[in-house]
C-alpha angles and dihedrals in degrees: 000000000000124000091246090052091047093051094046092050091046091054092047091051090048091055089047093051094041091244120147120263113283114249122214107239097176136356131192133173095275103015143052135189124205133194121201112193101213093175143338104307094003129094144155117230121200128186123189130185116200096196097051094025086224120152127197123180140170142186106232120198116181091344097306125106110241103169136010148176121203128183133189109181096181093060090033092233126138128171143168131219098216120225106266095015101058094155091064125092111215112187113234137180117262111281133208116232091253090057092048093051091044087053090053092048087057093048091049092055089049091052093046093051092046091051092050091050091053089053094055 
């Protein structure tokens, strides 16, 4: 997949999931990094490398990674950094971008719910 195709697909998925528009944080010849500000101090960061087709992503809350999904197709390795256990690497099957973003949508709901419960 080319960077332009990745960006277009990510934007379409964000519309479908009712996420804000992804913002380009950095762009190089063969890579691009996006930030999706889902609420106040919470964002999703996604890095894509066209040359290697690798994708790394993280849910950031107050400047700390609390969840992540990374895929390295060339080495056929994919792993997740589970919510609450972000230092762990849990091996997963390869995921499409749509599935990755749906997983983030689920985690964002959990984080919002947890945050609301702490305020009560």
